[in-house]
N, CA, C and O atoms as a GROMACS GRO file, in nm:
protein
  544
    1UNK      N    1   2.595   3.002  -7.266
    1UNK     CA    2   2.631   2.882  -7.227
    1UNK      C    3   2.729   2.806  -7.308
    1UNK      O    4   2.810   2.726  -7.258
    2UNK      N    5   2.718   2.838  -7.454
    2UNK     CA    6   2.802   2.774  -7.526
    2UNK      C    7   2.957   2.829  -7.525
    2UNK      O    8   3.056   2.776  -7.575
    3UNK      N    9   2.948   2.939  -7.460
    3UNK     CA   10   3.095   3.014  -7.445
    3UNK      C   11   3.143   2.963  -7.293
    3UNK      O   12   3.262   2.939  -7.272
    4UNK      N   13   3.064   2.952  -7.211
    4UNK     CA   14   3.097   2.915  -7.056
    4UNK      C   15   3.159   2.790  -7.054
    4UNK      O   16   3.266   2.782  -6.993
    5UNK      N   17   3.112   2.691  -7.109
    5UNK     CA   18   3.184   2.532  -7.081
    5UNK      C   19   3.309   2.521  -7.129
    5UNK      O   20   3.393   2.460  -7.064
    6UNK      N   21   3.344   2.588  -7.266
    6UNK     CA   22   3.494   2.563  -7.315
    6UNK      C   23   3.575   2.648  -7.213
    6UNK      O   24   3.686   2.614  -7.173
    7UNK      N   25   3.508   2.768  -7.172
    7UNK     CA   26   3.597   2.838  -7.082
    7UNK      C   27   3.654   2.770  -6.957
    7UNK      O   28   3.767   2.786  -6.912
    8UNK      N   29   3.550   2.686  -6.904
    8UNK     CA   30   3.592   2.609  -6.784
    8UNK      C   31   3.676   2.503  -6.800
    8UNK      O   32   3.763   2.471  -6.720
    9UNK      N   33   3.642   2.431  -6.934
    9UNK     CA   34   3.745   2.334  -6.974
    9UNK      C   35   3.884   2.394  -6.968
    9UNK      O   36   3.971   2.335  -6.903
   10UNK      N   37   3.916   2.528  -7.042
   10UNK     CA   38   4.032   2.581  -7.039
   10UNK      C   39   4.092   2.603  -6.893
   10UNK      O   40   4.211   2.577  -6.872
   11UNK      N   41   4.024   2.644  -6.810
   11UNK     CA   42   4.056   2.668  -6.672
   11UNK      C   43   4.100   2.548  -6.606
   11UNK      O   44   4.200   2.552  -6.534
   12UNK      N   45   4.036   2.441  -6.624
   12UNK     CA   46   4.073   2.320  -6.585
   12UNK      C   47   4.197   2.250  -6.652
   12UNK      O   48   4.273   2.173  -6.593
   13UNK      N   49   4.207   2.289  -6.786
   13UNK     CA   50   4.345   2.270  -6.857
   13UNK      C   51   4.457   2.339  -6.803
   13UNK      O   52   4.568   2.287  -6.800
   14UNK      N   53   4.434   2.450  -6.761
   14UNK     CA   54   4.540   2.549  -6.712
   14UNK      C   55   4.569   2.509  -6.592
   14UNK      O   56   4.688   2.507  -6.561
   15UNK      N   57   4.472   2.469  -6.498
   15UNK     CA   58   4.502   2.442  -6.358
   15UNK      C   59   4.611   2.300  -6.364
   15UNK      O   60   4.713   2.289  -6.295
   16UNK      N   61   4.568   2.214  -6.451
   16UNK     CA   62   4.648   2.082  -6.471
   16UNK      C   63   4.794   2.096  -6.532
   16UNK      O   64   4.895   2.039  -6.490
   17UNK      N   65   4.783   2.177  -6.635
   17UNK     CA   66   4.889   2.188  -6.703
   17UNK      C   67   5.015   2.278  -6.636
   17UNK      O   68   5.134   2.259  -6.664
   18UNK      N   69   4.969   2.367  -6.554
   18UNK     CA   70   5.061   2.474  -6.503
   18UNK      C   71   5.103   2.404  -6.358
   18UNK      O   72   5.203   2.442  -6.297
   19UNK      N   73   5.023   2.307  -6.314
   19UNK     CA   74   5.058   2.266  -6.158
   19UNK      C   75   4.975   2.366  -6.066
   19UNK      O   76   4.994   2.369  -5.944
   20UNK      N   77   4.897   2.432  -6.118
   20UNK     CA   78   4.801   2.533  -6.005
   20UNK      C   79   4.728   2.437  -5.925
   20UNK      O   80   4.728   2.454  -5.803
   21UNK      N   81   4.664   2.337  -5.976
   21UNK     CA   82   4.591   2.247  -5.904
   21UNK      C   83   4.664   2.176  -5.796
   21UNK      O   84   4.616   2.168  -5.683
   22UNK      N   85   4.781   2.124  -5.829
   22UNK     CA   86   4.857   2.070  -5.730
   22UNK      C   87   4.887   2.173  -5.605
   22UNK      O   88   4.873   2.141  -5.487
   23UNK      N   89   4.928   2.294  -5.648
   23UNK     CA   90   4.973   2.402  -5.560
   23UNK      C   91   4.845   2.424  -5.483
   23UNK      O   92   4.856   2.405  -5.362
   24UNK      N   93   4.736   2.458  -5.524
   24UNK     CA   94   4.616   2.476  -5.436
   24UNK      C   95   4.587   2.358  -5.356
   24UNK      O   96   4.544   2.375  -5.241
   25UNK      N   97   4.606   2.242  -5.402
   25UNK     CA   98   4.573   2.127  -5.319
   25UNK      C   99   4.674   2.105  -5.200
   25UNK      O  100   4.635   2.048  -5.098
   26UNK      N  101   4.808   2.151  -5.213
   26UNK     CA  102   4.910   2.154  -5.112
   26UNK      C  103   4.872   2.254  -4.999
   26UNK      O  104   4.895   2.241  -4.879
   27UNK      N  105   4.796   2.377  -5.072
   27UNK     CA  106   4.776   2.472  -4.970
   27UNK      C  107   4.663   2.418  -4.877
   27UNK      O  108   4.674   2.438  -4.756
   28UNK      N  109   4.568   2.359  -4.920
   28UNK     CA  110   4.465   2.303  -4.838
   28UNK      C  111   4.510   2.174  -4.750
   28UNK      O  112   4.450   2.145  -4.646
   29UNK      N  113   4.604   2.111  -4.792
   29UNK     CA  114   4.672   1.997  -4.705
   29UNK      C  115   4.726   2.082  -4.602
   29UNK      O  116   4.706   2.048  -4.486
   30UNK      N  117   4.805   2.206  -4.628
   30UNK     CA  118   4.879   2.265  -4.517
   30UNK      C  119   4.803   2.323  -4.430
   30UNK      O  120   4.856   2.342  -4.320
   31UNK      N  121   4.664   2.369  -4.446
   31UNK     CA  122   4.580   2.437  -4.345
   31UNK      C  123   4.491   2.334  -4.283
   31UNK      O  124   4.463   2.360  -4.166
   32UNK      N  125   4.438   2.221  -4.331
   32UNK     CA  126   4.331   2.158  -4.294
   32UNK      C  127   4.396   2.015  -4.251
   32UNK      O  128   4.503   1.966  -4.288
   33UNK      N  129   4.300   1.961  -4.163
   33UNK     CA  130   4.312   1.801  -4.123
   33UNK      C  131   4.227   1.734  -4.222
   33UNK      O  132   4.164   1.788  -4.314
   34UNK      N  133   4.235   1.603  -4.190
   34UNK     CA  134   4.116   1.511  -4.258
   34UNK      C  135   3.980   1.560  -4.206
   34UNK      O  136   3.881   1.568  -4.279
   35UNK      N  137   3.981   1.588  -4.091
   35UNK     CA  138   3.835   1.632  -4.024
   35UNK      C  139   3.802   1.753  -4.070
   35UNK      O  140   3.682   1.758  -4.098
   36UNK      N  141   3.871   1.870  -4.092
   36UNK     CA  142   3.839   1.999  -4.130
   36UNK      C  143   3.827   2.021  -4.285
   36UNK      O  144   3.769   2.119  -4.333
   37UNK      N  145   3.888   1.922  -4.361
   37UNK     CA  146   3.912   1.950  -4.518
   37UNK      C  147   3.761   1.961  -4.573
   37UNK      O  148   3.753   2.039  -4.667
   38UNK      N  149   3.643   1.903  -4.538
   38UNK     CA  150   3.529   1.914  -4.596
   38UNK      C  151   3.503   2.067  -4.564
   38UNK      O  152   3.473   2.135  -4.662
   39UNK      N  153   3.510   2.124  -4.457
   39UNK     CA  154   3.469   2.260  -4.426
   39UNK      C  155   3.548   2.368  -4.509
   39UNK      O  156   3.499   2.471  -4.555
   40UNK      N  157   3.685   2.324  -4.522
   40UNK     CA  158   3.762   2.422  -4.590
   40UNK      C  159   3.727   2.415  -4.758
   40UNK      O  160   3.716   2.517  -4.826
   41UNK      N  161   3.714   2.288  -4.807
   41UNK     CA  162   3.654   2.282  -4.932
   41UNK      C  163   3.520   2.350  -4.946
   41UNK      O  164   3.501   2.420  -5.045
   42UNK      N  165   3.427   2.335  -4.859
   42UNK     CA  166   3.301   2.422  -4.864
   42UNK      C  167   3.317   2.580  -4.880
   42UNK      O  168   3.256   2.653  -4.958
   43UNK      N  169   3.407   2.609  -4.794
   43UNK     CA  170   3.451   2.766  -4.778
   43UNK      C  171   3.496   2.812  -4.915
   43UNK      O  172   3.447   2.910  -4.971
   44UNK      N  173   3.604   2.726  -4.973
   44UNK     CA  174   3.646   2.777  -5.119
   44UNK      C  175   3.531   2.772  -5.217
   44UNK      O  176   3.506   2.860  -5.299
   45UNK      N  177   3.465   2.662  -5.200
   45UNK     CA  178   3.350   2.657  -5.278
   45UNK      C  179   3.244   2.780  -5.305
   45UNK      O  180   3.193   2.814  -5.412
   46UNK      N  181   3.228   2.835  -5.167
   46UNK     CA  182   3.152   2.946  -5.176
   46UNK      C  183   3.191   3.076  -5.279
   46UNK      O  184   3.119   3.152  -5.343
   47UNK      N  185   3.340   3.064  -5.267
   47UNK     CA  186   3.394   3.186  -5.342
   47UNK      C  187   3.408   3.161  -5.502
   47UNK      O  188   3.383   3.244  -5.590
   48UNK      N  189   3.448   3.044  -5.518
   48UNK     CA  190   3.458   2.987  -5.664
   48UNK      C  191   3.322   2.986  -5.733
   48UNK      O  192   3.318   3.006  -5.855
   49UNK      N  193   3.204   2.963  -5.660
   49UNK     CA  194   3.083   2.989  -5.740
   49UNK      C  195   3.067   3.137  -5.798
   49UNK      O  196   2.996   3.156  -5.898
   50UNK      N  197   3.131   3.237  -5.737
   50UNK     CA  198   3.102   3.378  -5.792
   50UNK      C  199   3.191   3.380  -5.926
   50UNK      O  200   3.170   3.465  -6.012
   51UNK      N  201   3.290   3.282  -5.939
   51UNK     CA  202   3.368   3.315  -6.070
   51UNK      C  203   3.318   3.200  -6.160
   51UNK      O  204   3.335   3.221  -6.280
   52UNK      N  205   3.259   3.084  -6.127
   52UNK     CA  206   3.217   2.987  -6.197
   52UNK      C  207   3.079   2.946  -6.156
   52UNK      O  208   3.067   2.855  -6.074
   53UNK      N  209   2.969   3.009  -6.207
   53UNK     CA  210   2.845   2.977  -6.147
   53UNK      C  211   2.780   2.847  -6.191
   53UNK      O  212   2.681   2.809  -6.130
   54UNK      N  213   2.822   2.784  -6.280
   54UNK     CA  214   2.762   2.664  -6.326
   54UNK      C  215   2.839   2.543  -6.239
   54UNK      O  216   2.961   2.533  -6.222
   55UNK      N  217   2.732   2.454  -6.189
   55UNK     CA  218   2.770   2.350  -6.120
   55UNK      C  219   2.865   2.250  -6.190
   55UNK      O  220   2.962   2.214  -6.124
   56UNK      N  221   2.850   2.202  -6.313
   56UNK     CA  222   2.955   2.132  -6.367
   56UNK      C  223   3.097   2.188  -6.397
   56UNK      O  224   3.200   2.121  -6.392
   57UNK      N  225   3.090   2.311  -6.425
   57UNK     CA  226   3.193   2.391  -6.446
   57UNK      C  227   3.271   2.422  -6.325
   57UNK      O  228   3.392   2.443  -6.323
   58UNK      N  229   3.182   2.424  -6.213
   58UNK     CA  230   3.233   2.438  -6.070
   58UNK      C  231   3.323   2.322  -6.028
   58UNK      O  232   3.436   2.346  -5.985
   59UNK      N  233   3.272   2.180  -6.042
   59UNK     CA  234   3.341   2.085  -6.032
   59UNK      C  235   3.464   2.067  -6.099
   59UNK      O  236   3.568   2.032  -6.043
   60UNK      N  237   3.449   2.094  -6.233
   60UNK     CA  238   3.569   2.106  -6.314
   60UNK      C  239   3.692   2.177  -6.266
   60UNK      O  240   3.809   2.138  -6.271
   61UNK      N  241   3.642   2.292  -6.217
   61UNK     CA  242   3.749   2.374  -6.161
   61UNK      C  243   3.788   2.341  -6.016
   61UNK      O  244   3.906   2.359  -5.988
   62UNK      N  245   3.712   2.300  -5.928
   62UNK     CA  246   3.758   2.258  -5.794
   62UNK      C  247   3.802   2.127  -5.790
   62UNK      O  248   3.908   2.102  -5.733
   63UNK      N  249   3.736   2.038  -5.844
   63UNK     CA  250   3.746   1.884  -5.825
   63UNK      C  251   3.909   1.833  -5.832
   63UNK      O  252   3.956   1.742  -5.764
   64UNK      N  253   3.977   1.912  -5.928
   64UNK     CA  254   4.118   1.856  -5.950
   64UNK      C  255   4.212   1.892  -5.817
   64UNK      O  256   4.314   1.826  -5.796
   65UNK      N  257   4.172   1.994  -5.732
   65UNK     CA  258   4.254   2.003  -5.607
   65UNK      C  259   4.172   1.960  -5.503
   65UNK      O  260   4.239   1.919  -5.409
   66UNK      N  261   4.045   1.954  -5.483
   66UNK     CA  262   3.976   1.898  -5.384
   66UNK      C  263   4.004   1.756  -5.352
   66UNK      O  264   4.035   1.727  -5.236
   67UNK      N  265   3.996   1.659  -5.448
   67UNK     CA  266   4.013   1.527  -5.437
   67UNK      C  267   4.158   1.488  -5.400
   67UNK      O  268   4.170   1.412  -5.304
   68UNK      N  269   4.262   1.527  -5.460
   68UNK     CA  270   4.403   1.505  -5.439
   68UNK      C  271   4.421   1.527  -5.279
   68UNK      O  272   4.482   1.450  -5.204
   69UNK      N  273   4.355   1.647  -5.243
   69UNK     CA  274   4.372   1.692  -5.107
   69UNK      C  275   4.320   1.584  -5.010
   69UNK      O  276   4.389   1.541  -4.918
   70UNK      N  277   4.196   1.542  -5.035
   70UNK     CA  278   4.125   1.443  -4.957
   70UNK      C  279   4.211   1.309  -4.943
   70UNK      O  280   4.234   1.244  -4.840
   71UNK      N  281   4.249   1.286  -5.068
   71UNK     CA  282   4.326   1.154  -5.062
   71UNK      C  283   4.467   1.157  -4.975
   71UNK      O  284   4.516   1.059  -4.919
   72UNK      N  285   4.522   1.289  -4.975
   72UNK     CA  286   4.641   1.315  -4.911
   72UNK      C  287   4.623   1.312  -4.755
   72UNK      O  288   4.702   1.257  -4.678
   73UNK      N  289   4.501   1.384  -4.716
   73UNK     CA  290   4.469   1.373  -4.569
   73UNK      C  291   4.385   1.252  -4.520
   73UNK      O  292   4.349   1.241  -4.403
   74UNK      N  293   4.358   1.172  -4.606
   74UNK     CA  294   4.267   1.061  -4.580
   74UNK      C  295   4.122   1.111  -4.525
   74UNK      O  296   4.060   1.065  -4.429
   75UNK      N  297   4.088   1.205  -4.602
   75UNK     CA  298   3.958   1.255  -4.561
   75UNK      C  299   3.855   1.198  -4.624
   75UNK      O  300   3.887   1.128  -4.720
   76UNK      N  301   3.724   1.209  -4.596
   76UNK     CA  302   3.625   1.143  -4.660
   76UNK      C  303   3.593   1.207  -4.803
   76UNK      O  304   3.556   1.324  -4.817
   77UNK      N  305   3.610   1.120  -4.901
   77UNK     CA  306   3.608   1.174  -5.032
   77UNK      C  307   3.452   1.225  -5.052
   77UNK      O  308   3.431   1.336  -5.102
   78UNK      N  309   3.353   1.145  -5.014
   78UNK     CA  310   3.218   1.157  -5.026
   78UNK      C  311   3.190   1.313  -4.947
   78UNK      O  312   3.125   1.400  -5.004
   79UNK      N  313   3.242   1.330  -4.822
   79UNK     CA  314   3.208   1.460  -4.769
   79UNK      C  315   3.276   1.576  -4.827
   79UNK      O  316   3.228   1.688  -4.810
   80UNK      N  317   3.394   1.558  -4.898
   80UNK     CA  318   3.464   1.657  -4.954
   80UNK      C  319   3.381   1.696  -5.087
   80UNK      O  320   3.373   1.814  -5.122
   81UNK      N  321   3.319   1.590  -5.160
   81UNK     CA  322   3.253   1.607  -5.291
   81UNK      C  323   3.129   1.669  -5.229
   81UNK      O  324   3.088   1.765  -5.294
   82UNK      N  325   3.068   1.644  -5.136
   82UNK     CA  326   2.928   1.700  -5.112
   82UNK      C  327   2.959   1.856  -5.073
   82UNK      O  328   2.885   1.945  -5.114
   83UNK      N  329   3.068   1.881  -4.997
   83UNK     CA  330   3.109   2.023  -4.950
   83UNK      C  331   3.113   2.104  -5.083
   83UNK      O  332   3.062   2.216  -5.082
   84UNK      N  333   3.169   2.057  -5.196
   84UNK     CA  334   3.197   2.122  -5.308
   84UNK      C  335   3.028   2.165  -5.343
   84UNK      O  336   2.994   2.282  -5.358
   85UNK      N  337   2.949   2.069  -5.350
   85UNK     CA  338   2.818   2.084  -5.397
   85UNK      C  339   2.751   2.179  -5.308
   85UNK      O  340   2.682   2.271  -5.351
   86UNK      N  341   2.770   2.157  -5.186
   86UNK     CA  342   2.687   2.241  -5.089
   86UNK      C  343   2.732   2.397  -5.093
   86UNK      O  344   2.644   2.482  -5.080
   87UNK      N  345   2.850   2.433  -5.109
   87UNK     CA  346   2.903   2.555  -5.126
   87UNK      C  347   2.852   2.614  -5.253
   87UNK      O  348   2.822   2.733  -5.256
   88UNK      N  349   2.839   2.531  -5.366
   88UNK     CA  350   2.794   2.591  -5.496
   88UNK      C  351   2.648   2.606  -5.475
   88UNK      O  352   2.600   2.712  -5.517
   89UNK      N  353   2.573   2.526  -5.423
   89UNK     CA  354   2.440   2.571  -5.397
   89UNK      C  355   2.394   2.689  -5.309
   89UNK      O  356   2.298   2.760  -5.342
   90UNK      N  357   2.469   2.711  -5.189
   90UNK     CA  358   2.452   2.814  -5.095
   90UNK      C  359   2.488   2.956  -5.176
   90UNK      O  360   2.426   3.062  -5.165
   91UNK      N  361   2.601   2.933  -5.259
   91UNK     CA  362   2.649   3.077  -5.314
   91UNK      C  363   2.529   3.105  -5.420
   91UNK      O  364   2.510   3.224  -5.449
   92UNK      N  365   2.448   3.009  -5.478
   92UNK     CA  366   2.340   3.045  -5.577
   92UNK      C  367   2.239   3.131  -5.524
   92UNK      O  368   2.161   3.190  -5.598
   93UNK      N  369   2.235   3.144  -5.375
   93UNK     CA  370   2.141   3.228  -5.303
   93UNK      C  371   2.185   3.397  -5.326
   93UNK      O  372   2.105   3.490  -5.320
   94UNK      N  373   2.326   3.407  -5.352
   94UNK     CA  374   2.377   3.545  -5.370
   94UNK      C  375   2.373   3.605  -5.512
   94UNK      O  376   2.395   3.723  -5.538
   95UNK      N  377   2.343   3.508  -5.602
   95UNK     CA  378   2.328   3.538  -5.739
   95UNK      C  379   2.222   3.438  -5.801
   95UNK      O  380   2.246   3.329  -5.854
   96UNK      N  381   2.089   3.504  -5.779
   96UNK     CA  382   1.994   3.409  -5.804
   96UNK      C  383   1.933   3.412  -5.940
   96UNK      O  384   1.818   3.451  -5.959
   97UNK      N  385   2.015   3.370  -6.037
   97UNK     CA  386   1.986   3.349  -6.180
   97UNK      C  387   1.864   3.276  -6.206
   97UNK      O  388   1.784   3.305  -6.295
   98UNK      N  389   1.849   3.168  -6.114
   98UNK     CA  390   1.740   3.069  -6.116
   98UNK      C  391   1.616   3.122  -6.089
   98UNK      O  392   1.514   3.057  -6.115
   99UNK      N  393   1.612   3.253  -6.031
   99UNK     CA  394   1.498   3.323  -6.003
   99UNK      C  395   1.431   3.404  -6.113
   99UNK      O  396   1.310   3.429  -6.112
  100UNK      N  397   1.519   3.445  -6.210
  100UNK     CA  398   1.496   3.532  -6.319
  100UNK      C  399   1.366   3.487  -6.394
  100UNK      O  400   1.294   3.577  -6.436
  101UNK      N  401   1.331   3.363  -6.414
  101UNK     CA  402   1.206   3.334  -6.498
  101UNK      C  403   1.082   3.351  -6.404
  101UNK      O  404   0.973   3.383  -6.450
  102UNK      N  405   1.102   3.330  -6.266
  102UNK     CA  406   0.991   3.343  -6.195
  102UNK      C  407   0.937   3.485  -6.162
  102UNK      O  408   0.819   3.519  -6.153
  103UNK      N  409   1.061   3.569  -6.144
  103UNK     CA  410   1.046   3.702  -6.118
  103UNK      C  411   0.970   3.780  -6.254
  103UNK      O  412   0.878   3.860  -6.241
  104UNK      N  413   1.025   3.742  -6.377
  104UNK     CA  414   0.972   3.777  -6.485
  104UNK      C  415   0.822   3.754  -6.507
  104UNK      O  416   0.741   3.838  -6.547
  105UNK      N  417   0.795   3.611  -6.470
  105UNK     CA  418   0.645   3.586  -6.471
  105UNK      C  419   0.556   3.648  -6.393
  105UNK      O  420   0.442   3.675  -6.430
  106UNK      N  421   0.613   3.681  -6.259
  106UNK     CA  422   0.531   3.751  -6.152
  106UNK      C  423   0.539   3.880  -6.195
  106UNK      O  424   0.438   3.938  -6.156
  107UNK      N  425   0.618   3.960  -6.262
  107UNK     CA  426   0.621   4.104  -6.306
  107UNK      C  427   0.678   4.178  -6.175
  107UNK      O  428   0.635   4.290  -6.146
  108UNK      N  429   0.765   4.120  -6.103
  108UNK     CA  430   0.836   4.194  -6.009
  108UNK      C  431   0.992   4.211  -6.028
  108UNK      O  432   1.052   4.131  -6.099
  109UNK      N  433   1.052   4.305  -5.972
  109UNK     CA  434   1.209   4.308  -5.980
  109UNK      C  435   1.268   4.206  -5.902
  109UNK      O  436   1.210   4.146  -5.811
  110UNK      N  437   1.393   4.187  -5.940
  110UNK     CA  438   1.476   4.084  -5.872
  110UNK      C  439   1.525   4.129  -5.736
  110UNK      O  440   1.582   4.050  -5.660
  111UNK      N  441   1.502   4.261  -5.703
  111UNK     CA  442   1.545   4.343  -5.587
  111UNK      C  443   1.465   4.284  -5.491
  111UNK      O  444   1.517   4.254  -5.383
  112UNK      N  445   1.318   4.256  -5.516
  112UNK     CA  446   1.226   4.205  -5.408
  112UNK      C  447   1.272   4.055  -5.357
  112UNK      O  448   1.258   4.014  -5.242
  113UNK      N  449   1.326   3.986  -5.457
  113UNK     CA  450   1.381   3.845  -5.418
  113UNK      C  451   1.509   3.830  -5.344
  113UNK      O  452   1.532   3.744  -5.258
  114UNK      N  453   1.596   3.930  -5.389
  114UNK     CA  454   1.720   3.926  -5.333
  114UNK      C  455   1.743   3.934  -5.178
  114UNK      O  456   1.832   3.872  -5.120
  115UNK      N  457   1.656   4.015  -5.119
  115UNK     CA  458   1.658   4.025  -4.990
  115UNK      C  459   1.632   3.891  -4.901
  115UNK      O  460   1.682   3.870  -4.790
  116UNK      N  461   1.560   3.820  -4.958
  116UNK     CA  462   1.522   3.703  -4.904
  116UNK      C  463   1.640   3.584  -4.933
  116UNK      O  464   1.672   3.499  -4.850
  117UNK      N  465   1.696   3.595  -5.064
  117UNK     CA  466   1.814   3.496  -5.098
  117UNK      C  467   1.928   3.520  -5.020
  117UNK      O  468   1.997   3.426  -4.981
  118UNK      N  469   1.962   3.664  -4.985
  118UNK     CA  470   2.080   3.695  -4.906
  118UNK      C  471   2.066   3.637  -4.765
  118UNK      O  472   2.168   3.589  -4.716
  119UNK      N  473   1.946   3.634  -4.692
  119UNK     CA  474   1.927   3.590  -4.586
  119UNK      C  475   1.947   3.440  -4.574
  119UNK      O  476   2.003   3.380  -4.483
  120UNK      N  477   1.887   3.386  -4.690
  120UNK     CA  478   1.902   3.227  -4.698
  120UNK      C  479   2.050   3.188  -4.710
  120UNK      O  480   2.099   3.090  -4.655
  121UNK      N  481   2.120   3.276  -4.790
  121UNK     CA  482   2.268   3.234  -4.800
  121UNK      C  483   2.340   3.250  -4.663
  121UNK      O  484   2.419   3.166  -4.623
  122UNK      N  485   2.312   3.351  -4.601
  122UNK     CA  486   2.389   3.377  -4.454
  122UNK      C  487   2.330   3.254  -4.366
  122UNK      O  488   2.418   3.193  -4.306
  123UNK      N  489   2.199   3.207  -4.346
  123UNK     CA  490   2.170   3.125  -4.261
  123UNK      C  491   2.212   2.994  -4.286
  123UNK      O  492   2.266   2.921  -4.202
  124UNK      N  493   2.185   2.958  -4.423
  124UNK     CA  494   2.259   2.822  -4.477
  124UNK      C  495   2.396   2.812  -4.482
  124UNK      O  496   2.449   2.702  -4.471
  125UNK      N  497   2.462   2.913  -4.496
  125UNK     CA  498   2.599   2.924  -4.507
  125UNK      C  499   2.672   2.883  -4.365
  125UNK      O  500   2.776   2.818  -4.358
  126UNK      N  501   2.602   2.931  -4.260
  126UNK     CA  502   2.648   2.916  -4.133
  126UNK      C  503   2.620   2.770  -4.087
  126UNK      O  504   2.702   2.699  -4.028
  127UNK      N  505   2.479   2.730  -4.126
  127UNK     CA  506   2.442   2.598  -4.093
  127UNK      C  507   2.514   2.500  -4.147
  127UNK      O  508   2.555   2.408  -4.075
  128UNK      N  509   2.540   2.504  -4.283
  128UNK     CA  510   2.600   2.398  -4.345
  128UNK      C  511   2.748   2.380  -4.309
  128UNK      O  512   2.796   2.267  -4.303
  129UNK      N  513   2.831   2.506  -4.280
  129UNK     CA  514   2.952   2.508  -4.245
  129UNK      C  515   2.987   2.454  -4.102
  129UNK      O  516   3.097   2.408  -4.071
  130UNK      N  517   2.870   2.467  -4.012
  130UNK     CA  518   2.896   2.423  -3.877
  130UNK      C  519   2.856   2.262  -3.881
  130UNK      O  520   2.918   2.182  -3.810
  131UNK      N  521   2.764   2.224  -3.958
  131UNK     CA  522   2.747   2.084  -3.984
  131UNK      C  523   2.876   2.001  -4.037
  131UNK      O  524   2.903   1.890  -3.992
  132UNK      N  525   2.951   2.067  -4.135
  132UNK     CA  526   3.055   2.003  -4.198
  132UNK      C  527   3.154   1.986  -4.077
  132UNK      O  528   3.212   1.879  -4.062
  133UNK      N  529   3.171   2.087  -3.996
  133UNK     CA  530   3.276   2.074  -3.904
  133UNK      C  531   3.227   1.972  -3.789
  133UNK      O  532   3.313   1.895  -3.746
  134UNK      N  533   3.124   1.966  -3.747
  134UNK     CA  534   3.063   1.874  -3.650
  134UNK      C  535   3.036   1.751  -3.686
  134UNK      O  536   3.056   1.663  -3.602
  135UNK      N  537   2.990   1.719  -3.801
  135UNK     CA  538   2.916   1.584  -3.832
  135UNK      C  539   3.038   1.502  -3.930
  135UNK      O  540   3.018   1.383  -3.951
  136UNK      N  541   3.145   1.558  -3.982
  136UNK     CA  542   3.218   1.501  -4.069
  136UNK      C  543   3.362   1.463  -3.980
  136UNK      O  544   3.456   1.406  -4.035
   0.00000   0.00000   0.00000
């Protein structure tokens, strides 16, 4: 963890200094509308979590392009912000590091838990994605 957060800060700095955040933001503005931006932000968040598994680091990487896109498209900033968090949480089902202490105490392998978490990832991924399209 001591190494992770400076790396996330470095990624954030690179994104800001090189204009990468602005380029990604323009991409989302090009493919989304004010209504669909929360969904596309959620979709991006699902993948970013595999590279940056920490919630704070995740926001540091995705926030600099998600919020400017929301402002440009006049989308709901709270909905875009929550879609980042939803994507991060749903993706945690595919890499259940949070379960390691539990399986260690129970004396079972992570493989026994992973089948359930993959199903949870698929079901929650579809439900949250549909809710973001329908309710925002």
